[in-house]
MDTraj code that builds the backbone (N, CA, C; nanometers):
import mdtraj as md
import numpy as np

residues = "UNK UNK UNK UNK UNK UNK UNK UNK UNK UNK UNK UNK UNK UNK UNK UNK UNK UNK UNK UNK UNK UNK UNK UNK UNK UNK UNK UNK UNK UNK UNK UNK UNK UNK UNK UNK UNK UNK UNK UNK UNK UNK UNK UNK UNK UNK UNK UNK UNK UNK UNK UNK UNK UNK UNK UNK UNK UNK UNK UNK UNK UNK UNK UNK UNK UNK UNK UNK UNK UNK UNK UNK UNK UNK UNK UNK UNK UNK UNK UNK UNK UNK UNK UNK UNK UNK UNK UNK UNK UNK UNK UNK UNK UNK UNK UNK UNK UNK UNK UNK UNK UNK UNK UNK UNK UNK UNK UNK UNK UNK UNK UNK".split()
xyz = np.array([
    [9.7455, 13.8536, 15.5386],
    [9.7586, 13.8053, 15.6694],
    [9.8524, 13.9046, 15.7478],
    [9.8063, 13.9479, 15.8643],
    [9.8812, 14.0371, 15.9484],
    [9.9869, 13.9645, 16.0264],
    [10.1081, 14.0327, 16.0302],
    [10.2046, 13.9665, 16.1123],
    [10.1883, 14.0146, 16.2610],
    [10.2090, 13.9170, 16.3462],
    [10.2051, 13.9426, 16.4873],
    [10.3222, 14.0279, 16.5288],
    [10.3001, 14.1402, 16.6014],
    [10.4098, 14.2241, 16.6458],
    [10.4934, 14.1475, 16.7511],
    [10.6267, 14.1479, 16.7253],
    [10.7144, 14.0835, 16.8136],
    [10.8116, 14.1845, 16.8763],
    [10.8596, 14.1555, 16.9923],
    [10.9501, 14.2553, 17.0570],
    [11.0841, 14.1869, 17.0838],
    [11.1762, 14.2754, 17.1121],
    [11.3123, 14.2262, 17.1415],
    [11.4074, 14.3369, 17.1116],
    [11.5096, 14.3425, 17.1954],
    [11.6078, 14.4473, 17.1678],
    [11.7007, 14.4004, 17.0532],
    [11.7727, 14.4922, 16.9992],
    [11.8641, 14.4663, 16.8890],
    [11.9638, 14.3524, 16.9348],
    [12.0068, 14.3526, 17.0491],
    [12.1036, 14.2511, 17.1023],
    [12.0332, 14.1161, 17.1063],
    [11.9066, 14.1106, 17.1565],
    [11.8341, 13.9867, 17.1583],
    [11.8099, 13.9242, 17.0253],
    [11.7709, 14.0146, 16.9317],
    [11.7457, 13.9677, 16.7974],
    [11.8714, 13.9138, 16.7299],
    [11.9821, 13.9874, 16.7498],
    [12.1086, 13.9532, 16.6945],
    [12.1514, 13.8088, 16.7514],
    [12.1132, 13.7820, 16.8764],
    [12.1496, 13.6548, 16.9386],
    [12.0653, 13.5397, 16.8772],
    [11.9554, 13.5754, 16.8218],
    [11.8629, 13.4743, 16.7653],
    [11.8973, 13.4396, 16.6213],
    [11.9816, 13.5285, 16.5601],
    [12.0164, 13.4972, 16.4211],
    [12.1101, 13.3778, 16.4068],
    [12.0993, 13.3065, 16.2940],
    [12.2032, 13.2019, 16.2741],
    [12.3341, 13.2657, 16.2541],
    [12.4440, 13.1804, 16.2759],
    [12.5769, 13.2335, 16.2679],
    [12.6134, 13.2624, 16.1209],
    [12.7184, 13.3415, 16.0998],
    [12.7544, 13.3945, 15.9708],
    [12.7731, 13.2773, 15.8727],
    [12.8348, 13.1713, 15.9110],
    [12.8606, 13.0589, 15.8188],
    [12.7277, 12.9951, 15.7716],
    [12.6294, 12.9863, 15.8557],
    [12.5037, 12.9318, 15.8307],
    [12.4268, 13.0238, 15.7239],
    [12.4328, 13.1578, 15.7529],
    [12.3715, 13.2554, 15.6741],
    [12.4297, 13.2476, 15.5269],
    [12.5673, 13.2334, 15.5242],
    [12.6364, 13.2211, 15.3963],
    [12.5859, 13.1042, 15.3157],
    [12.5747, 12.9896, 15.3868],
    [12.5297, 12.8641, 15.3235],
    [12.3863, 12.8747, 15.2728],
    [12.3081, 12.9460, 15.3485],
    [12.1624, 12.9712, 15.3085],
    [12.1587, 13.0577, 15.1853],
    [12.2420, 13.1636, 15.1827],
    [12.2489, 13.2492, 15.0635],
    [12.2969, 13.1700, 14.9443],
    [12.3944, 13.0826, 14.9566],
    [12.4421, 12.9991, 14.8472],
    [12.3357, 12.9105, 14.7930],
    [12.2501, 12.8526, 14.8881],
    [12.1440, 12.7633, 14.8535],
    [12.0459, 12.8413, 14.7638],
    [12.0066, 12.9545, 14.8080],
    [11.9131, 13.0373, 14.7347],
    [11.9632, 13.0825, 14.6003],
    [12.0959, 13.0953, 14.5851],
    [12.1587, 13.1314, 14.4544],
    [12.1239, 13.0178, 14.3532],
    [12.1176, 12.8961, 14.3969],
    [12.0868, 12.7855, 14.3053],
    [11.9513, 12.8050, 14.2496],
    [11.8597, 12.8546, 14.3155],
    [11.7186, 12.8833, 14.2700],
    [11.7117, 13.0081, 14.1905],
    [11.8159, 13.0889, 14.1858],
    [11.8132, 13.2174, 14.1141],
    [11.8393, 13.2094, 13.9704],
    [11.8853, 13.0877, 13.9279],
    [11.9101, 13.0679, 13.7811],
    [11.7904, 13.0055, 13.7158],
    [11.7293, 13.0678, 13.6109],
    [11.6134, 13.0157, 13.5502],
    [11.6289, 12.8712, 13.4957],
    [11.7512, 12.8456, 13.4363],
    [11.7753, 12.7109, 13.3833],
    [11.7715, 12.6002, 13.4953],
    [11.8356, 12.6354, 13.6027],
    [11.8324, 12.5379, 13.7218],
    [11.6917, 12.5231, 13.7768],
    [11.6184, 12.6381, 13.7797],
    [11.4819, 12.6291, 13.8339],
    [11.3916, 12.5429, 13.7389],
    [11.4154, 12.5551, 13.6115],
    [11.3434, 12.4682, 13.5181],
    [11.3741, 12.3215, 13.5356],
    [11.5038, 12.2909, 13.5471],
    [11.5478, 12.1516, 13.5704],
    [11.4836, 12.1025, 13.6990],
    [11.4840, 12.1773, 13.8072],
    [11.4213, 12.1384, 13.9301],
    [11.2689, 12.1122, 13.9110],
    [11.2085, 12.2035, 13.8355],
    [11.0668, 12.1859, 13.8052],
    [11.0380, 12.0510, 13.7335],
    [11.1224, 12.0253, 13.6383],
    [11.1078, 11.8934, 13.5633],
    [11.1149, 11.7854, 13.6607],
    [11.2186, 11.7834, 13.7502],
    [11.2409, 11.6695, 13.8380],
    [11.1336, 11.6681, 13.9475],
    [11.0649, 11.7760, 13.9720],
    [10.9542, 11.7793, 14.0661],
    [10.8362, 11.6914, 14.0077],
    [10.8245, 11.6825, 13.8799],
    [10.7238, 11.6047, 13.8133],
    [10.7544, 11.4650, 13.8123],
    [10.8766, 11.4297, 13.7696],
    [10.9262, 11.2886, 13.7786],
    [11.0732, 11.2793, 13.7581],
    [11.1331, 11.1641, 13.7943],
    [11.2754, 11.1411, 13.7731],
    [11.3044, 11.1321, 13.6310],
    [11.4146, 11.1879, 13.5813],
    [11.4472, 11.1961, 13.4398],
    [11.5938, 11.1719, 13.4197],
    [11.6240, 11.1286, 13.2942],
    [11.7592, 11.1139, 13.2467],
    [11.8011, 11.2470, 13.1903],
    [11.9318, 11.2720, 13.1750],
    [11.9870, 11.3940, 13.1223],
    [11.9263, 11.4279, 12.9867],
    [11.9246, 11.3272, 12.8962],
    [11.8711, 11.3454, 12.7623],
    [11.7278, 11.3907, 12.7633],
    [11.6514, 11.3314, 12.8517],
    [11.5081, 11.3684, 12.8587],
    [11.4970, 11.5120, 12.9019],
    [11.5703, 11.5575, 13.0033],
    [11.5672, 11.6967, 13.0487],
    [11.6043, 11.7905, 12.9339],
    [11.7158, 11.7530, 12.8619],
    [11.7624, 11.8321, 12.7525],
    [11.6486, 11.8481, 12.6454],
    [11.5868, 11.7413, 12.6171],
    [11.4766, 11.7420, 12.5155],
    [11.3639, 11.8405, 12.5582],
    [11.3187, 11.8130, 12.6847],
    [11.2111, 11.8935, 12.7346],
    [11.2385, 12.0414, 12.7374],
    [11.3631, 12.0787, 12.7684],
    [11.3978, 12.2189, 12.7849],
    [11.4553, 12.2780, 12.6528],
    [11.4809, 12.1898, 12.5502],
    [11.5453, 12.2400, 12.4246],
    [11.6792, 12.2788, 12.4421],
    [11.7554, 12.2086, 12.5241],
    [11.8955, 12.2418, 12.5463],
    [11.9871, 12.1256, 12.5076],
    [12.1126, 12.1529, 12.5107],
    [12.2062, 12.0456, 12.4801],
    [12.2282, 11.9632, 12.6025],
    [12.2640, 11.8348, 12.5807],
    [12.2956, 11.7503, 12.6946],
    [12.4117, 11.7934, 12.7748],
    [12.5079, 11.8549, 12.7125],
    [12.6266, 11.8975, 12.7917],
    [12.5829, 12.0166, 12.8843],
    [12.4988, 12.1053, 12.8337],
    [12.4504, 12.2228, 12.9141],
    [12.3671, 12.1724, 13.0372],
    [12.2898, 12.0793, 13.0114],
    [12.2048, 12.0201, 13.1185],
    [12.2924, 11.9410, 13.2193],
    [12.3884, 11.8681, 13.1690],
    [12.4812, 11.7976, 13.2521],
    [12.5576, 11.8952, 13.3494],
    [12.6006, 12.0061, 13.2934],
    [12.6761, 12.1042, 13.3673],
    [12.5833, 12.1570, 13.4787],
    [12.4549, 12.1897, 13.4547],
    [12.3721, 12.2423, 13.5597],
    [12.3399, 12.1273, 13.6611],
    [12.3246, 12.0027, 13.6171],
    [12.2920, 11.8976, 13.7177],
    [12.4152, 11.8771, 13.8065],
    [12.5414, 11.8973, 13.7588],
    [12.6595, 11.8884, 13.8434],
    [12.6517, 11.9948, 13.9494],
    [12.6119, 12.1201, 13.9129],
    [12.6024, 12.2271, 14.0045],
    [12.4931, 12.1936, 14.1106],
    [12.3799, 12.1494, 14.0646],
    [12.2648, 12.1173, 14.1528],
    [12.3034, 11.9992, 14.2506],
    [12.3759, 11.9026, 14.1981],
    [12.4273, 11.7869, 14.2729],
    [12.5166, 11.8373, 14.3805],
    [12.6087, 11.9285, 14.3459],
    [12.7033, 11.9796, 14.4419],
    [12.6332, 12.0608, 14.5496],
    [12.5150, 12.1097, 14.5230],
    [12.4408, 12.1876, 14.6267],
    [12.3406, 12.0909, 14.7032],
    [12.3496, 11.9667, 14.6664],
    [12.2629, 11.8694, 14.7294],
    [12.1126, 11.8981, 14.7033],
    [12.0835, 11.9400, 14.5853],
    [11.9445, 11.9627, 14.5470],
    [11.8945, 11.8472, 14.4634],
    [11.9822, 11.7853, 14.3847],
    [11.9446, 11.6656, 14.3075],
    [12.0409, 11.5540, 14.3352],
    [11.9987, 11.4291, 14.3058],
    [12.0789, 11.3139, 14.3151],
    [12.0606, 11.2284, 14.1945],
    [12.1667, 11.1484, 14.1597],
    [12.1580, 11.0667, 14.0457],
    [12.1732, 10.9200, 14.0814],
    [12.1010, 10.8351, 14.0121],
    [12.1102, 10.6915, 14.0363],
    [12.1552, 10.6321, 13.9080],
    [12.2756, 10.5646, 13.9073],
    [12.3289, 10.5063, 13.7894],
    [12.2470, 10.3820, 13.7468],
    [12.2007, 10.3862, 13.6202],
    [12.1233, 10.2731, 13.5629],
    [12.1899, 10.2324, 13.4364],
    [12.2753, 10.1313, 13.4461],
    [12.3503, 10.0943, 13.3264],
    [12.4465, 10.2054, 13.2900],
    [12.4403, 10.2537, 13.1647],
    [12.5358, 10.3583, 13.1213],
    [12.4748, 10.4984, 13.1493],
    [12.3441, 10.5077, 13.1928],
    [12.2843, 10.6354, 13.2184],
    [12.2586, 10.6620, 13.3668],
    [12.2328, 10.7870, 13.3932],
    [12.2046, 10.8320, 13.5285],
    [12.0643, 10.8888, 13.5325],
    [11.9798, 10.8387, 13.6246],
    [11.8454, 10.8948, 13.6347],
    [11.8499, 10.9914, 13.7532],
    [11.8106, 11.1162, 13.7309],
    [11.8117, 11.2221, 13.8269],
    [11.6772, 11.2380, 13.9001],
    [11.6838, 11.2817, 14.0212],
    [11.5661, 11.3054, 14.1028],
    [11.6060, 11.4250, 14.1982],
    [11.4988, 11.4828, 14.2563],
    [11.5275, 11.5810, 14.3674],
    [11.5866, 11.5113, 14.4795],
    [11.6730, 11.5733, 14.5492],
    [11.7460, 11.5101, 14.6564],
    [11.6603, 11.4647, 14.7726],
    [11.5700, 11.5422, 14.8117],
    [11.4770, 11.5060, 14.9174],
    [11.3519, 11.5925, 14.9170],
    [11.2626, 11.5677, 15.0088],
    [11.1379, 11.6408, 15.0209],
    [11.1580, 11.7919, 15.0478],
    [11.2689, 11.8279, 15.1057],
    [11.2917, 11.9756, 15.1350],
    [11.2925, 12.0522, 15.0082],
    [11.3636, 11.9948, 14.9007],
    [11.3737, 12.0577, 14.7807],
    [11.2333, 12.0793, 14.7139],
    [11.1480, 11.9752, 14.7266],
    [11.0158, 11.9868, 14.6714],
    [10.9373, 12.0991, 14.7439],
    [10.9570, 12.1049, 14.8776],
    [10.8848, 12.2101, 14.9496],
    [10.9320, 12.3459, 14.9134],
    [11.0676, 12.3659, 14.8974],
    [11.1186, 12.4990, 14.8598],
    [11.0608, 12.5363, 14.7287],
    [11.0512, 12.4432, 14.6359],
    [10.9875, 12.4765, 14.5008],
    [10.8462, 12.5145, 14.5123],
    [10.7690, 12.4295, 14.5932],
    [10.6300, 12.4564, 14.6067],
    [10.5973, 12.5911, 14.6804],
    [10.6715, 12.6169, 14.7822],
    [10.6574, 12.7461, 14.8509],
    [10.6907, 12.8631, 14.7605],
    [10.8028, 12.8506, 14.6877],
    [10.8427, 12.9552, 14.5972],
    [10.7366, 12.9834, 14.4937],
    [10.6781, 12.8828, 14.4302],
    [10.5820, 12.8936, 14.3265],
    [10.4594, 12.9504, 14.3813],
    [10.4181, 12.9088, 14.5027],
    [10.2963, 12.9638, 14.5701],
    [10.3203, 13.1132, 14.5902],
    [10.4374, 13.1514, 14.6344],
    [10.4628, 13.2924, 14.6613],
    [10.4540, 13.3789, 14.5353],
    [10.5198, 13.3284, 14.4266],
    [10.5242, 13.4132, 14.3036],
    [10.3877, 13.4134, 14.2365],
    [10.3025, 13.3191, 14.2601],
    [10.1701, 13.3146, 14.2006],
    [10.0586, 13.3731, 14.2925],
    [10.0935, 13.4294, 14.4027],
    [9.9998, 13.4790, 14.5027],
    [9.8982, 13.5715, 14.4465],
    [9.9398, 13.6730, 14.3754],
    [9.8444, 13.7787, 14.3243],
    [9.8029, 13.7559, 14.1790],
    [9.8250, 13.6365, 14.1199],
    [9.7847, 13.6163, 13.9785],
    [9.6502, 13.5712, 13.9726],
])
top = md.Topology()
chain = top.add_chain()
for i, resn in enumerate(residues, 1):
    res = top.add_residue(resn, chain, resSeq=i)
    for name in ("N", "CA", "C"):
        top.add_atom(name, md.element.get_by_symbol(name[0]), res)
traj = md.Trajectory(xyz[None], top)
């Protein structure tokens, strides 16, 4: 697909960019997807909501390692947990996370 040629001076383009704080936050968000373990966890949760132990079993990891990554993902607002008795059931935080995963997978599988 050819990109449409767009015009604008350097100053105009600079004015259209998000501010530095927003760019930093965006870069931090994408760092979350840059870790293969976190990407696998997100992939699991894209299929269905899961408990920590289930994720650990699926990925062949320890519960503590999965819990650590879930804390990081929760801090980045990519997953959320719902307390059910003594356990927490995890899910993707919202549809945006699903779309990011879908677009990313579509992109990396483009020429396969």
